[in-house]
N, C-alpha and C positions, 0 to 999 in steps of 0.2 A: 626352343621347340624342336621336337624330334623330326628327323627326316621322313620317318614313316608314320602314317596315321592309321589307327585301328578302325576298320569299318564293319567288322562282323565276324561270325564264326560259321564254318561249314558244319551243319548239324546232321546232314545225311546226303545220300544220293537219291535220285529219282529216276525210275525206269532203268532200262538196260543200255541206253546209249551214252551214258557218262554225264548226265545232267547232275549238277550239284545244287543242294538246297542250302541257302545262306540265311541265317537269322541276323538281321542288321537293323540298328536304329540310327544309322548314320544320317546326318541332317542334310547332306547334299548328294543324295543318291543319283540325281540326274547327271552329275559330273563324272560318276564312276561306272555305274552299271550300264555299259554300252559296248557294242562290239568294237574290237580293236584296242580296247583299253587294257593296260597292264595292271595286274594285281600281284601281290607278293604273299605267299602262303607259308604259315608256320613260323617257328622261331628262327629258322634259317633263311626265311624270306625268299622262297623259291619263286622265281619270276615266271608268270604265266599270262597269256593273252586271252581275254574274253572273246569267245566266238559268237555266242548268242546270249540274249537276256530276255527274260519275261518275269512278270509278277504272278505269283500263285499263292492265294490266301495271304498269310502274313510273311511270306518268304520271297526272297529274291533268288530266282532260278537262273543259273548260268551253265553254259558249256564252255569248255576251254579248247583253244585251237590245238589241233593234232591229237585230240582224245575223242574216241568214238565208242568206247565200251566202258561199262560200269567197273570192270576189273582194273582198268587203267587209272581210275580216279579214286578208288577206295582208300588209297594211301592218304588222301586229303581229308577224310572224314574226321571231324573233331578238331580240325586245325583252325587257327585264327587267320583272318584275311586282312591285309594291309594295302595301302596305296602310298606312293611317294607324294609327299606334300607338294612338291614342285609340279607334279603332273596334274594337280587340281586347277592350275592356272587361275588362282584367286586374284581378283582385282585389288587395287589399293584400298585398304579399309575393310575388305571382306575377310571373314574368318569362319572357322567351323566351331561348333558348340564346345568341343573338347578343348579348344584354346582358352576357354573361360576358366578351366580348372586351375586352382591356386591363385586366381586373379584377386587382387585386393578390392574389397567393397568400400567405396567412399560415399559417406552420407554427411551432408553439412560440413564439407571440407575435412572430415576425420575418417581415418581408416577404422572400420567397425568389425572387420573380419575378412576371411578369405573364402572363396568358393571351394568347398570340400567334395561336392558331388553334384552331378546333374541328374535330376530325376525326370524321366519321361513318363508323365501321367497321361491318362487317356485324352484329356482335353487341354492340358497345359504342360509346359516345360517349367520345372522348378529348379532354382539354384539353391542348394543347401549351403548355408553360411555358417562357418564356425568362427566364433569370436569369443567375447565374454559369455555370450549365450549362443545357443544353436537355434537357427530359425530358417525359414524358407522365403524366397522372393520369387514370384512368378516372373518368367522371362517374357516380358512384353513392354510395349512403349510407355505404359502407365507408370512403370516402376524403374525401368532401365533408361536412364537419360543419355548416357554416352559410354561407349566401350573403346578403350585404347589398348589394343593387343600388344603393341610395342612396350608400353609402360606396365602392362598387365594390371590395368585399372578399370574398374567398372563403377561409374558414377550413377548412384541411384537416388530416387526421390519418392515421396508419398508412401514411405514404408512405416510410418509411426505405429500403426496398429499391428504390424507384422512381427515386431520385436516384443516378445512377451517375457 
């Protein structure tokens, strides 16, 4: 697993006081988007501290410590935003959705494929599975029996009708 976790992209600025508009589908936003939390911006992972946070429509809006002007933050427009995995302070057995990527799907004690993509639909999260066939499994308790991040295994059940 990578030291850095992708959490979104800075799509624009907002107003003249240096607020940044982030498009993010990160599943544990409450751990990240808060004042005093460090984020890392762009390919070079420039370390910045969040000063303020608010939600606006479909966006996560932040200001950065020591930036008070739109001209100072324009350099970040279009850049990816990351956090350090260790800063998330995940408890034993906790994981983030992106940890499921490339995980082996086990059904009836057999590996039937790997997670190739995580699709965030309006009402469901779907795991796209690539094996002999391609199919989707909804990410919920009815189908996901157990997740073992260390072994990169996802044990599933009740999926008979999903594999076509």
